[in-house]
LOVOVEX-241605 format. One line per 4 residues: number of its first residue (from 1); their letters; for each residue x, y, z of N, C-alpha, C. Coordinates in Angstrom, 2 decimals, padded with zeros to 5 digits. Layout:
residues N
NUM = A = X:Y:Z:X:Y:Z:X:Y:Z ~ ... $
END
This chain:
residues 296
1 = MKKT = 022.81:-016.51:247.29:021.66:-017.35:246.18:021.27:-018.95:245.73 ~ 021.87:-019.35:246.28:021.47:-020.88:246.29:020.41:-021.25:247.19 ~ 020.31:-020.58:248.67:020.34:-020.44:249.50:018.54:-019.91:249.64 ~ 018.41:-018.59:248.83:017.03:-017.67:248.13:016.43:-018.63:247.34 $
5 = AIII = 017.52:-019.50:246.54:016.39:-020.15:245.19:015.67:-021.26:246.29 ~ 016.51:-022.09:246.91:015.13:-022.91:247.44:014.47:-022.69:248.22 ~ 015.09:-021.50:249.39:013.33:-021.10:250.00:012.29:-020.46:248.60 ~ 013.09:-019.98:247.39:011.66:-019.57:246.93:010.83:-021.34:246.08 $
9 = AVIL = 011.52:-021.94:246.12:011.24:-023.29:245.81:009.88:-024.26:246.80 ~ 010.94:-023.71:248.09:010.06:-024.58:249.02:008.01:-023.54:249.11 ~ 008.53:-022.48:249.12:007.45:-021.30:249.45:006.33:-021.63:247.82 ~ 006.99:-021.41:246.63:006.15:-022.32:245.73:005.38:-023.87:245.78 $
13 = LVVT = 006.00:-024.14:246.73:005.67:-026.13:246.49:004.98:-025.64:247.72 ~ 004.78:-024.72:248.91:003.84:-025.05:249.45:002.40:-024.22:248.93 ~ 002.53:-023.10:248.66:001.61:-021.86:248.23:000.88:-023.28:246.86 ~ 001.61:-024.36:246.27:001.06:-025.15:245.45:-000.12:-026.19:246.09 $
17 = IFYY = 001.08:-026.38:246.78:-000.52:-027.20:248.08:-001.42:-026.85:248.48 ~ -001.02:-025.56:249.14:-002.08:-024.93:249.37:-003.70:-025.22:248.51 ~ -003.07:-024.60:247.04:-004.17:-024.39:245.87:-004.55:-025.70:246.07 ~ -003.94:-026.47:245.91:-004.13:-027.52:245.65:-005.28:-028.34:246.32 $
21 = WQYK = -005.17:-028.09:247.45:-005.81:-028.50:248.80:-007.19:-027.76:248.84 ~ -007.30:-026.77:248.16:-008.28:-026.14:248.07:-008.91:-026.36:246.70 ~ -008.59:-026.66:246.05:-009.34:-027.39:244.82:-010.21:-028.30:245.10 ~ -009.50:-029.65:245.87:-010.14:-030.35:246.22:-010.94:-030.19:247.00 $
25 = QRKM = -010.83:-029.31:248.31:-011.75:-029.25:248.67:-012.87:-028.88:248.36 ~ -013.01:-027.49:247.81:-013.92:-026.83:246.49:-014.19:-028.15:246.02 ~ -013.52:-029.39:245.33:-013.99:-029.47:244.65:-015.74:-031.06:245.48 ~ -014.93:-031.37:246.49:-016.28:-031.68:247.67:-016.75:-031.28:247.72 $
29 = QVET = -017.10:-030.02:248.14:-018.09:-029.35:248.69:-019.37:-029.26:247.33 ~ -018.35:-029.07:245.86:-019.30:-028.93:244.97:-019.89:-030.40:244.60 ~ -019.15:-031.44:244.41:-020.10:-032.36:245.04:-020.87:-032.98:245.90 ~ -021.29:-032.76:247.03:-022.20:-032.86:248.06:-023.04:-032.35:247.80 $
33 = ISQE = -022.63:-031.08:247.93:-023.98:-030.13:247.74:-024.77:-030.75:246.55 ~ -024.17:-030.59:244.94:-025.04:-031.17:243.87:-025.46:-032.44:244.44 ~ -025.17:-033.74:244.95:-025.71:-034.76:245.50:-027.14:-034.36:246.18 ~ -026.85:-033.44:247.29:-027.74:-033.34:248.16:-028.68:-032.62:247.21 $
37 = FEKL = -028.52:-031.68:246.65:-029.42:-030.90:245.90:-030.91:-032.15:244.70 ~ -029.83:-032.96:244.34:-030.43:-033.54:243.59:-031.41:-034.45:244.09 ~ -030.67:-035.01:245.40:-031.79:-035.79:246.06:-033.12:-035.53:246.13 ~ -033.08:-033.84:246.75:-033.70:-032.90:247.38:-034.97:-032.47:246.03 $
41 = RANP = -034.23:-032.77:244.83:-035.31:-032.23:243.77:-036.26:-033.10:243.14 ~ -035.55:-034.78:243.50:-036.42:-036.05:243.09:-037.33:-035.99:244.20 ~ -037.29:-035.92:245.14:-038.28:-035.77:246.45:-038.34:-034.88:247.34 ~ -039.05:-033.46:246.60:-039.10:-032.28:247.47:-040.02:-032.41:248.53 $
45 = AIND = -039.99:-032.03:249.45:-040.69:-031.43:250.64:-040.75:-030.42:251.14 ~ -042.29:-029.97:251.74:-041.95:-028.61:252.53:-040.87:-028.57:253.39 ~ -041.00:-029.22:254.57:-039.77:-029.08:255.51:-038.27:-029.19:254.89 ~ -037.96:-029.09:253.51:-037.09:-029.11:253.75:-036.18:-027.58:252.66 $
49 = TSRI = -037.43:-026.78:252.78:-037.24:-024.94:252.48:-035.70:-024.43:253.27 ~ -035.96:-024.99:254.83:-034.04:-024.52:255.00:-033.47:-025.01:254.36 ~ -033.23:-026.30:254.79:-031.92:-026.76:253.89:-031.30:-026.72:252.39 ~ -032.74:-025.83:251.55:-032.75:-025.08:250.44:-031.77:-024.53:250.42 $
53 = IQII = -032.21:-023.19:251.39:-032.25:-021.92:251.23:-030.31:-022.15:251.50 ~ -029.97:-022.96:252.74:-028.17:-022.91:252.75:-027.99:-023.57:251.90 ~ -028.08:-024.40:251.17:-027.84:-024.98:249.64:-027.25:-023.97:248.88 ~ -028.90:-023.07:248.62:-028.42:-021.94:247.76:-027.15:-020.82:248.37 $
57 = YEGE = -027.34:-020.75:249.44:-026.43:-019.71:249.92:-024.51:-020.04:249.95 ~ -024.71:-021.63:250.08:-023.46:-022.19:249.97:-022.75:-022.60:248.58 ~ -024.25:-021.99:247.31:-023.82:-022.47:246.87:-023.31:-021.08:245.57 ~ -024.08:-019.82:246.26:-023.69:-018.95:245.85:-022.10:-018.62:245.80 $
61 = KLSL = -022.08:-018.93:247.01:-020.27:-018.51:247.05:-018.91:-019.41:246.29 ~ -019.93:-020.84:245.52:-018.91:-021.57:244.95:-019.35:-021.47:243.68 ~ -020.16:-020.29:243.24:-020.89:-019.88:241.94:-021.20:-021.43:241.30 ~ -022.25:-022.12:241.75:-022.61:-023.18:241.16:-023.80:-023.24:240.15 $
65 = SFLP = -024.04:-023.92:238.75:-024.41:-023.63:237.93:-026.09:-024.02:237.77 ~ -026.37:-024.87:238.98:-027.74:-025.45:239.50:-028.39:-024.22:240.21 ~ -027.81:-023.30:240.52:-028.60:-022.11:241.47:-030.01:-022.04:240.83 ~ -030.35:-021.77:239.64:-031.06:-021.04:238.92:-032.49:-022.15:239.41 $
69 = NAIE = -032.32:-023.39:239.30:-032.51:-024.74:239.75:-033.34:-024.94:240.98 ~ -032.33:-024.63:241.98:-032.38:-024.50:243.13:-033.36:-023.68:243.68 ~ -033.16:-022.51:243.25:-034.07:-021.44:243.31:-035.77:-021.59:242.69 ~ -035.53:-022.13:241.57:-037.37:-022.34:241.48:-037.74:-023.63:242.14 $
73 = LLDS = -036.96:-024.54:242.71:-037.53:-025.36:243.26:-038.16:-025.16:245.30 ~ -037.02:-024.07:245.40:-037.25:-022.93:246.99:-038.74:-022.71:246.74 ~ -038.85:-021.64:245.32:-039.88:-020.81:245.34:-041.22:-021.59:245.17 ~ -041.39:-022.86:244.54:-042.40:-024.15:244.38:-043.21:-024.50:245.54 $
77 = LRIE = -041.82:-024.91:246.69:-042.11:-025.69:247.99:-042.79:-024.56:248.82 ~ -042.45:-023.38:248.50:-042.63:-022.09:249.25:-044.41:-022.02:249.18 ~ -044.16:-021.57:247.86:-045.84:-021.28:246.99:-047.07:-022.83:247.49 ~ -046.02:-024.06:247.53:-046.80:-025.31:248.13:-046.83:-025.22:249.54 $
81 = AEWL = -046.00:-024.36:250.63:-046.24:-024.63:252.17:-047.64:-023.46:252.01 ~ -047.69:-022.43:250.88:-048.43:-021.11:251.46:-050.34:-021.88:251.11 ~ -049.85:-023.20:249.37:-051.01:-023.71:249.23:-051.77:-024.83:250.70 ~ -050.91:-025.30:251.43:-051.41:-026.05:252.68:-052.05:-024.99:253.60 $
85 = KVKT = -051.74:-024.18:253.74:-052.08:-022.92:254.94:-053.61:-022.72:254.00 ~ -053.52:-022.54:253.07:-055.04:-021.97:252.84:-056.04:-023.08:252.73 ~ -055.57:-024.23:252.37:-056.61:-025.52:252.11:-056.18:-026.18:253.69 ~ -055.34:-025.73:254.55:-056.25:-026.16:255.72:-057.28:-024.71:256.57 $
89 = KVLE = -056.97:-023.49:256.38:-058.00:-022.72:256.81:-059.27:-022.67:256.05 ~ -059.83:-023.20:255.01:-060.97:-023.45:253.98:-061.00:-024.87:254.96 ~ -060.68:-025.60:255.29:-061.24:-027.09:255.83:-061.25:-026.77:256.58 ~ -061.02:-025.36:258.36:-061.43:-025.49:259.72:-062.49:-024.53:259.52 $
93 = DTIT = -063.03:-023.96:258.30:-063.68:-022.65:257.72:-064.85:-023.45:257.42 ~ -064.23:-024.91:256.56:-065.44:-025.96:256.52:-066.73:-026.25:257.54 ~ -065.91:-026.70:259.15:-066.16:-026.57:260.02:-067.27:-026.21:260.49 ~ -066.60:-024.59:260.76:-067.22:-023.64:261.71:-068.28:-022.55:260.43 $
97 = NKYK = -068.14:-022.91:259.51:-069.46:-022.16:258.58:-069.59:-023.20:256.78 ~ -070.05:-024.22:257.48:-069.98:-025.08:256.38:-070.54:-024.94:255.42 ~ -069.36:-025.06:254.12:-069.71:-025.38:253.08:-070.13:-024.02:252.35 ~ -069.65:-022.52:252.85:-070.05:-021.42:253.05:-068.61:-020.89:252.68 $
101 = VNLL = -067.58:-021.73:252.18:-066.07:-021.08:251.77:-066.15:-019.96:250.26 ~ -065.62:-018.55:250.24:-065.47:-018.40:249.25:-063.79:-018.66:248.39 ~ -063.93:-019.72:247.96:-062.51:-020.48:247.65:-061.63:-019.46:246.49 ~ -062.54:-018.81:245.68:-061.51:-018.20:244.95:-060.66:-016.72:245.53 $
105 = EEFS = -061.72:-016.04:246.61:-061.33:-015.57:247.29:-059.69:-015.55:248.04 ~ -059.68:-016.61:248.55:-058.57:-017.88:248.73:-057.28:-017.85:248.00 ~ -057.78:-018.64:247.24:-057.07:-018.68:246.37:-055.86:-017.08:245.93 ~ -056.99:-015.84:245.79:-056.62:-014.66:245.39:-055.46:-014.31:245.59 $
109 = KIDT = -055.03:-015.02:247.34:-053.60:-014.53:247.85:-052.80:-015.19:247.79 ~ -053.06:-016.45:247.02:-051.49:-016.70:246.64:-051.40:-016.88:244.68 ~ -049.97:-017.06:244.20:-049.61:-017.38:242.77:-051.10:-018.92:242.00 ~ -051.58:-018.43:241.81:-052.68:-019.40:241.47:-052.33:-020.65:240.64 $
113 = EKIH = -051.48:-019.48:239.53:-050.82:-020.43:238.72:-049.87:-021.71:238.94 ~ -049.58:-020.92:240.01:-048.06:-021.76:240.63:-048.89:-023.57:241.81 ~ -050.39:-023.28:241.71:-050.93:-024.47:242.14:-051.61:-025.48:241.56 ~ -050.94:-026.61:241.66:-051.30:-028.06:240.92:-053.05:-027.64:241.09 $
117 = KFET = -053.25:-028.02:239.81:-054.75:-028.21:239.25:-055.23:-029.28:240.01 ~ -054.79:-030.79:240.54:-055.00:-031.08:241.21:-055.26:-031.30:242.53 ~ -054.35:-030.50:243.14:-054.78:-030.03:244.57:-055.88:-029.32:244.83 ~ -056.27:-028.45:243.77:-057.33:-027.47:244.13:-058.35:-027.92:244.03 $
121 = DSLI = -058.75:-029.01:242.59:-059.44:-030.08:241.80:-060.25:-030.80:243.37 ~ -059.00:-030.69:244.09:-058.80:-032.20:245.42:-059.95:-031.45:246.68 ~ -059.62:-030.66:246.81:-059.77:-029.35:247.98:-061.63:-029.33:247.64 ~ -062.03:-028.91:246.50:-062.99:-028.41:245.81:-064.06:-030.34:246.08 $
125 = YDIK = -063.67:-031.09:245.20:-063.69:-032.67:245.40:-064.40:-032.76:247.22 ~ -063.73:-032.38:247.98:-063.18:-032.56:249.73:-064.83:-032.11:250.17 ~ -065.12:-030.95:249.64:-065.87:-030.15:249.83:-067.63:-030.47:249.49 ~ -067.38:-031.03:248.03:-068.64:-031.50:247.77:-069.08:-032.56:248.33 $
129 = MEED = -067.86:-033.64:248.65:-068.22:-034.64:249.12:-068.71:-034.24:250.17 ~ -069.02:-033.52:251.27:-068.92:-033.74:252.29:-070.46:-033.29:252.34 ~ -070.92:-032.31:251.74:-072.00:-031.56:251.62:-073.12:-032.57:251.02 ~ -072.88:-033.76:250.07:-073.22:-034.54:249.10:-073.54:-035.35:250.54 $
133 = WEKA = -072.74:-036.05:251.36:-073.05:-037.14:252.62:-073.64:-036.61:253.55 ~ -073.75:-035.78:253.73:-074.53:-034.88:255.25:-076.29:-034.91:254.24 ~ -076.11:-034.45:253.09:-077.30:-034.86:252.18:-078.42:-035.78:252.06 ~ -077.43:-037.14:251.88:-077.63:-038.67:251.75:-077.95:-038.68:253.12 $
137 = NQLN = -077.24:-038.72:254.15:-077.73:-038.87:255.77:-079.40:-038.03:256.02 ~ -079.26:-036.90:255.51:-080.42:-036.47:255.50:-081.96:-037.35:255.14 ~ -081.81:-037.48:253.53:-082.87:-038.59:253.09:-082.96:-039.76:253.81 ~ -082.16:-039.93:254.26:-081.56:-041.47:254.56:-082.57:-042.21:254.01 $
141 = TIQS = -082.21:-042.49:252.39:-082.92:-043.69:251.95:-082.06:-044.50:250.65 ~ -082.41:-045.63:250.40:-081.23:-046.40:249.90:-080.89:-045.80:248.46 ~ -082.05:-045.64:247.50:-081.42:-044.45:246.78:-080.70:-043.14:247.11 ~ -080.61:-042.86:248.07:-079.64:-041.21:249.02:-078.33:-042.21:248.96 $
145 = YLIF = -078.17:-043.13:249.30:-077.17:-043.78:249.88:-076.24:-044.39:248.14 ~ -077.40:-044.89:247.28:-076.57:-045.44:246.11:-076.28:-044.56:244.87 ~ -076.84:-043.36:245.65:-076.20:-042.21:244.15:-074.96:-041.42:244.81 ~ -074.94:-041.76:246.08:-073.49:-041.15:246.84:-072.19:-042.51:246.12 $
149 = IKKY = -072.53:-043.26:246.80:-071.53:-044.43:246.19:-070.93:-044.39:244.74 ~ -072.36:-044.41:243.90:-071.82:-044.08:242.45:-070.85:-042.81:242.32 ~ -071.12:-041.91:243.08:-070.55:-040.75:242.50:-068.91:-040.59:243.61 ~ -069.31:-041.45:244.69:-067.90:-041.14:245.40:-067.43:-042.65:245.92 $
153 = PESI = -067.46:-043.52:245.04:-067.19:-044.99:245.43:-065.76:-045.13:246.54 ~ -064.77:-044.32:246.08:-063.35:-044.40:246.73:-063.22:-043.35:247.78 ~ -064.41:-042.89:248.50:-064.20:-041.97:249.58:-064.73:-042.42:250.72 ~ -063.90:-041.98:251.75:-064.40:-042.34:253.34:-065.78:-042.97:253.64 $
157 = YAKD = -066.42:-042.81:252.82:-067.91:-042.65:253.29:-068.50:-044.15:252.83 ~ -067.69:-044.28:251.66:-068.66:-045.26:250.54:-068.70:-046.60:251.74 ~ -068.03:-046.63:252.67:-067.98:-048.34:253.10:-069.20:-047.98:254.62 ~ -069.60:-046.58:255.07:-070.56:-046.59:255.72:-072.00:-046.14:255.11 $
161 = AGKK = -072.01:-045.96:253.77:-072.60:-045.91:252.69:-073.97:-047.00:252.80 ~ -072.93:-048.00:252.42:-072.99:-049.06:252.30:-073.78:-050.05:253.24 ~ -073.36:-049.84:254.34:-073.99:-050.75:255.38:-075.05:-050.16:256.46 ~ -075.43:-048.39:255.41:-076.70:-047.85:255.67:-077.56:-048.86:254.80 $
165 = ITLL = -077.46:-048.81:253.77:-078.42:-049.69:253.01:-078.51:-050.63:253.29 ~ -077.97:-051.63:253.75:-078.20:-052.97:254.63:-078.98:-052.62:255.56 ~ -078.80:-051.96:256.41:-079.65:-051.75:257.44:-080.99:-051.34:257.01 ~ -081.37:-050.53:256.21:-081.94:-049.76:255.90:-083.73:-051.36:255.02 $
169 = EFED = -082.51:-051.95:254.26:-083.02:-053.38:253.50:-083.54:-054.50:254.52 ~ -082.50:-054.26:255.47:-082.88:-055.54:256.39:-084.29:-054.50:257.46 ~ -084.53:-053.33:257.90:-085.17:-052.88:258.15:-086.56:-053.30:257.98 ~ -086.73:-053.32:256.18:-087.73:-053.39:255.44:-088.20:-054.97:255.19 $
173 = KTKS = -087.34:-055.78:255.13:-087.85:-056.89:255.23:-087.72:-057.67:256.45 ~ -087.60:-057.34:257.47:-088.10:-057.53:258.87:-089.58:-057.09:259.49 ~ -089.36:-056.13:259.22:-090.91:-055.78:259.74:-091.95:-056.54:259.20 ~ -091.98:-057.33:258.03:-092.95:-058.15:258.11:-092.76:-059.62:257.99 $
177 = ARES = -091.77:-060.02:258.91:-090.91:-061.09:258.70:-091.51:-062.27:259.93 ~ -091.51:-062.96:259.46:-091.48:-063.96:261.05:-090.36:-064.08:261.99 ~ -090.40:-065.02:263.06:-089.63:-065.65:264.03:-089.20:-067.05:263.58 ~ -088.36:-067.21:263.56:-087.86:-068.51:262.79:-086.69:-069.12:263.61 $
181 = NFLG = -086.81:-070.21:264.26:-084.76:-070.64:264.35:-084.61:-071.38:263.07 ~ -084.56:-070.62:262.29:-083.84:-071.17:260.68:-082.55:-071.93:260.71 ~ -081.99:-070.88:261.69:-080.37:-070.96:261.65:-079.66:-072.48:262.31 ~ -081.11:-072.77:263.14:-080.57:-074.39:264.19:-079.66:-074.04:264.78 $
185 = EPVA = -079.02:-075.22:265.55:-077.95:-075.25:266.53:-076.86:-075.56:265.72 ~ -075.72:-075.33:266.37:-074.50:-075.33:265.96:-074.14:-077.15:265.75 ~ -073.69:-077.53:265.01:-073.42:-079.15:265.25:-071.69:-079.23:265.02 ~ -071.14:-078.44:266.10:-069.79:-078.32:266.65:-069.66:-077.00:266.88 $
189 = QHDR = -068.64:-076.94:268.13:-068.41:-076.04:268.73:-066.88:-076.08:268.94 ~ -066.16:-074.45:268.64:-064.84:-074.19:269.01:-064.70:-073.33:269.38 ~ -063.02:-073.28:270.16:-062.95:-072.10:271.00:-061.88:-071.13:269.91 ~ -062.70:-069.92:269.35:-062.18:-069.21:267.91:-063.26:-068.21:268.50 $
193 = CYAI = -062.90:-067.06:267.59:-063.62:-066.09:267.69:-064.68:-065.11:266.40 ~ -065.12:-066.92:265.50:-065.71:-066.47:264.63:-066.42:-067.91:264.24 ~ -067.91:-068.17:263.57:-068.57:-068.98:263.86:-068.16:-069.51:261.87 ~ -068.37:-070.27:261.52:-068.61:-070.93:260.02:-070.08:-071.55:259.90 $
197 = LNIH = -070.53:-070.69:259.01:-071.97:-070.73:258.61:-072.06:-071.59:256.92 ~ -072.10:-073.29:256.89:-072.27:-073.50:255.67:-073.99:-073.50:254.99 ~ -074.16:-072.76:253.81:-075.62:-072.72:253.85:-075.54:-073.09:252.17 ~ -076.55:-073.70:252.08:-076.89:-074.14:250.87:-078.51:-073.68:250.46 $
201 = NDTK = -078.72:-073.21:249.28:-079.80:-071.56:248.82:-080.42:-073.08:248.06 ~ -081.24:-073.97:248.41:-082.01:-075.27:247.25:-083.36:-074.79:247.10 ~ -083.36:-073.25:245.98:-084.54:-072.49:245.97:-084.29:-072.35:244.78 ~ -085.27:-072.06:243.60:-084.86:-071.11:242.44:-084.62:-070.29:242.77 $
205 = YELS = -084.72:-069.57:243.16:-085.03:-068.01:243.56:-083.87:-067.71:244.00 ~ -083.44:-065.96:244.26:-081.63:-065.50:244.63:-082.50:-065.84:246.13 ~ -081.25:-066.20:246.89:-081.37:-065.83:248.46:-081.05:-065.34:248.91 ~ -081.22:-063.76:249.81:-080.71:-062.83:250.42:-080.53:-062.97:252.16 $
209 = IWFV = -079.56:-062.98:252.84:-079.54:-062.88:254.24:-078.99:-061.52:255.02 ~ -079.73:-061.40:255.92:-079.11:-059.50:255.97:-078.81:-060.46:257.50 ~ -077.26:-060.04:257.84:-076.95:-060.30:259.34:-076.63:-058.84:260.30 ~ -077.31:-058.15:261.36:-077.58:-057.19:261.49:-077.08:-057.68:263.54 $
213 = GVDT = -075.91:-056.96:263.81:-075.30:-057.20:265.07:-074.11:-056.63:265.34 ~ -073.47:-057.26:266.14:-071.75:-057.16:266.33:-070.97:-056.61:264.59 ~ -071.48:-057.13:263.75:-070.94:-056.67:262.61:-072.27:-056.29:261.49 ~ -072.55:-056.05:260.53:-073.34:-055.83:259.86:-073.28:-056.27:258.41 $
217 = FKIV = -073.74:-056.70:257.81:-073.50:-057.39:256.17:-074.71:-058.41:255.73 ~ -074.38:-058.03:254.13:-075.96:-059.10:253.49:-074.85:-059.85:252.70 ~ -075.34:-061.34:252.47:-074.97:-061.79:252.18:-076.03:-062.75:251.11 ~ -075.14:-063.05:249.33:-076.46:-063.39:248.53:-075.78:-064.40:247.88 $
221 = YQSD = -076.98:-065.24:247.94:-076.72:-066.92:247.49:-077.67:-066.64:246.07 ~ -077.75:-067.58:244.78:-078.52:-067.67:243.95:-078.91:-069.24:244.01 ~ -079.87:-069.67:243.09:-080.69:-070.38:243.28:-079.01:-071.70:242.61 ~ -079.34:-072.24:244.01:-078.77:-074.08:244.21:-077.33:-073.22:244.50 $
225 = EKAS = -077.09:-072.71:245.16:-075.72:-072.30:245.33:-075.51:-072.95:246.55 ~ -074.51:-073.18:246.88:-073.60:-074.00:248.35:-072.35:-073.27:248.34 ~ -072.06:-072.45:249.45:-070.74:-072.20:250.18:-071.15:-072.10:251.26 ~ -069.70:-071.24:251.98:-070.03:-070.86:253.71:-069.59:-069.26:253.47 $
229 = IEVI = -070.08:-069.02:254.86:-069.59:-067.62:255.47:-068.85:-067.64:256.91 ~ -068.17:-066.91:256.88:-067.47:-066.70:258.52:-068.20:-065.34:259.36 ~ -068.31:-065.52:260.29:-069.51:-064.30:260.89:-069.00:-063.90:262.52 ~ -068.44:-063.06:262.87:-067.58:-062.78:263.90:-068.88:-063.02:265.07 $
233 = NGEY = -067.38:-063.84:265.79:-068.87:-063.90:267.30:-069.54:-062.57:267.79 ~ -070.72:-063.37:268.77:-071.77:-062.09:269.13:-073.41:-062.60:268.97 ~ -073.97:-061.65:268.80:-075.24:-061.36:268.46:-076.29:-060.70:267.65 ~ -076.63:-061.46:266.95:-076.70:-061.04:265.52:-078.37:-061.34:265.34 $
237 = TVTA = -079.61:-060.32:264.93:-080.27:-060.55:263.99:-080.45:-061.04:262.91 ~ -080.69:-062.18:262.44:-081.23:-062.62:260.97:-082.28:-062.89:260.22 ~ -082.20:-061.87:259.06:-083.30:-061.86:258.46:-083.04:-062.92:256.78 ~ -084.02:-063.15:256.10:-083.52:-064.13:255.22:-084.74:-064.04:254.53 $
241 = SVEA = -084.79:-063.92:253.40:-085.60:-063.34:251.98:-085.59:-064.08:250.94 ~ -086.69:-064.58:249.94:-086.47:-064.56:248.38:-087.71:-063.96:247.71 ~ -087.29:-063.49:246.58:-088.10:-062.37:245.82:-088.99:-063.35:244.77 ~ -089.87:-064.07:245.84:-090.80:-064.96:245.19:-092.47:-065.02:245.98 $
245 = PNVK = -093.09:-065.24:245.14:-094.57:-064.82:245.53:-095.19:-066.12:246.42 ~ -095.63:-064.85:247.51:-096.36:-065.54:248.72:-095.34:-066.25:249.30 ~ -094.22:-066.12:250.20:-092.83:-066.50:250.32:-092.86:-065.55:251.33 ~ -092.93:-065.78:252.76:-092.99:-065.26:253.95:-091.29:-064.71:254.33 $
249 = NYFD = -090.78:-063.58:254.35:-089.56:-063.65:255.37:-089.53:-063.91:256.83 ~ -088.22:-064.97:257.16:-088.42:-064.99:258.26:-087.05:-064.00:259.02 ~ -086.48:-063.75:260.11:-085.83:-063.89:261.03:-085.60:-064.81:261.94 ~ -084.37:-064.60:262.66:-083.81:-065.26:263.61:-082.77:-064.78:264.63 $
253 = VQTF = -083.00:-064.73:265.97:-082.07:-064.04:266.63:-080.74:-065.35:267.70 ~ -079.65:-064.60:266.92:-079.05:-066.29:266.97:-077.58:-065.06:267.88 ~ -076.98:-066.00:268.45:-075.50:-065.70:269.32:-074.64:-066.49:268.96 ~ -073.64:-065.80:268.13:-072.42:-067.02:267.64:-071.36:-067.04:268.48 $
257 = NGGD = -071.16:-068.25:268.71:-069.98:-068.30:269.89:-068.96:-069.03:269.37 ~ -068.27:-069.45:268.12:-067.49:-070.41:267.44:-067.87:-071.74:266.55 ~ -068.79:-071.15:266.70:-069.93:-072.70:266.58:-070.41:-073.11:265.05 ~ -069.78:-074.57:264.35:-069.85:-075.01:263.06:-071.90:-075.15:262.52 $
261 = FEIE = -071.99:-074.57:261.67:-073.79:-074.48:261.47:-073.54:-075.11:259.68 ~ -074.44:-075.95:259.35:-075.04:-076.40:258.23:-076.44:-075.74:257.83 ~ -077.04:-075.43:257.29:-078.31:-074.88:256.79:-079.05:-075.10:255.36 ~ -079.72:-075.88:255.22:-080.00:-075.89:254.57:-081.54:-075.09:253.52 $
265 = FYVS = -082.03:-074.23:252.58:-083.20:-073.18:252.24:-083.41:-074.10:251.18 ~ -085.65:-074.41:251.78:-085.73:-074.87:250.68:-087.59:-073.35:250.55 ~ -088.09:-073.39:249.78:-089.09:-072.67:250.10:-089.45:-071.63:250.74 ~ -089.74:-072.85:251.78:-090.90:-071.85:252.83:-090.18:-071.68:254.37 $
269 = FIPK = -088.62:-071.93:253.38:-087.74:-071.07:254.44:-087.47:-071.87:256.31 ~ -087.76:-073.55:256.21:-087.28:-074.28:257.36:-086.06:-075.06:256.83 ~ -085.32:-075.69:257.57:-084.23:-075.97:257.56:-084.41:-077.55:257.66 ~ -084.40:-078.20:256.53:-084.34:-079.72:256.76:-083.78:-080.20:257.38 $
273 = MQQR = -083.87:-081.63:258.11:-083.44:-081.69:259.41:-082.88:-083.38:258.87 ~ -081.49:-083.44:258.43:-081.45:-084.98:257.97:-081.02:-085.79:258.87 ~ -080.62:-087.00:258.31:-079.95:-087.78:259.43:-078.84:-087.95:258.80 ~ -077.92:-087.63:259.67:-076.45:-087.68:259.09:-076.00:-089.23:259.95 $
277 = NPFW = -074.70:-089.64:258.77:-074.08:-090.63:259.24:-073.24:-090.50:260.86 ~ -073.43:-091.20:261.34:-072.40:-090.95:262.79:-071.25:-090.71:262.71 ~ -071.02:-091.12:261.65:-069.03:-090.93:261.45:-069.24:-089.35:260.73 ~ -069.89:-088.72:260.55:-070.02:-087.52:259.83:-069.47:-086.35:260.71 $
281 = TFKQ = -068.49:-085.76:260.08:-067.48:-084.36:260.66:-068.07:-083.40:259.69 ~ -067.97:-082.37:260.38:-068.65:-080.87:259.44:-067.27:-080.35:259.00 ~ -067.09:-079.92:257.72:-066.28:-079.57:257.15:-066.75:-078.45:255.89 ~ -065.71:-076.99:256.18:-066.48:-075.45:255.64:-066.54:-075.89:254.20 $
285 = WEPI = -067.92:-075.11:253.50:-067.71:-075.52:252.19:-066.88:-074.52:250.95 ~ -066.56:-074.88:250.48:-065.91:-074.18:249.16:-066.86:-073.96:247.71 ~ -067.25:-072.39:247.43:-065.93:-071.10:247.46:-066.51:-070.03:249.54 ~ -065.31:-070.20:249.97:-065.82:-069.31:251.06:-066.26:-067.94:250.48 $
289 = KRKV = -067.53:-067.14:250.82:-068.15:-065.96:250.35:-067.56:-065.06:250.82 ~ -067.56:-065.19:252.17:-067.11:-064.04:253.58:-065.78:-064.56:254.06 ~ -064.85:-064.22:254.26:-063.83:-064.39:255.36:-063.81:-063.59:256.71 ~ -064.07:-063.30:257.50:-063.30:-062.70:258.48:-061.90:-062.58:258.99 $
293 = SCTD = -061.85:-061.87:260.09:-060.40:-061.24:260.32:-060.66:-060.68:261.67 ~ -059.80:-061.59:263.03:-060.42:-061.16:264.33:-059.29:-061.69:265.06 ~ -059.50:-061.79:266.39:-058.37:-062.37:267.60:-058.73:-062.86:268.33 ~ -058.80:-064.16:268.12:-059.02:-065.26:268.90:-059.08:-065.02:270.41 $
END
């Protein structure tokens, strides 16, 4: 009798230990799955769908309370995945059949209520932007590019539009300009990938200078402004102009090679030749209106 009681006690102890071990195991599984799901929900990504399916499968066995949330997240990611397929197809269509995409027909293939409105608007915006950029290039006028920049200031083409405006202005100012070595010779030479130009606009007019060559840009100096710019080494055509009556535009062809220049403009655009102190050394003027980044 005593022996039987001991056996029963041992069996009960083993069963208790087994069930306690199962309880601990289940608790650890629930905690692990719950934590992982919370991470996925905080930063959902389409490539996580297979893992969410696995979580749902494991969660069903454990009867987890967050299963409806997991199913909803999976559904939204699947919709998002379908949306990306549609977006890719539409963008491919715009290459082969430009701007003739029936978006409504494409969107009807998925549940449009679950598509983010921002994404929909973004796609339409991108297609319209491409169309407007093509029109601006066809017109190829300063006005057409200004309108494009105003409408799409953050677009991938805004910088190119700005350069095209600079080139058109440069061409207009240069066609009636006289050639002159107004940049002069460098006062010092350095082994670096850019030149420094100290420029003083000693006129009562706004001075505009266009640089076209290795780099393309326009710089503007107000009356009596003194400042410096940096220019990447290479050959440039440089045109200078002021909006003043009976004043000609001038252009210069210059190859920059790490030199220091000091240029002073007055109304006839002829640089003033100054007698410098023999102990004078070049110092870059502040402010620096334009800095460059290049490799020596």
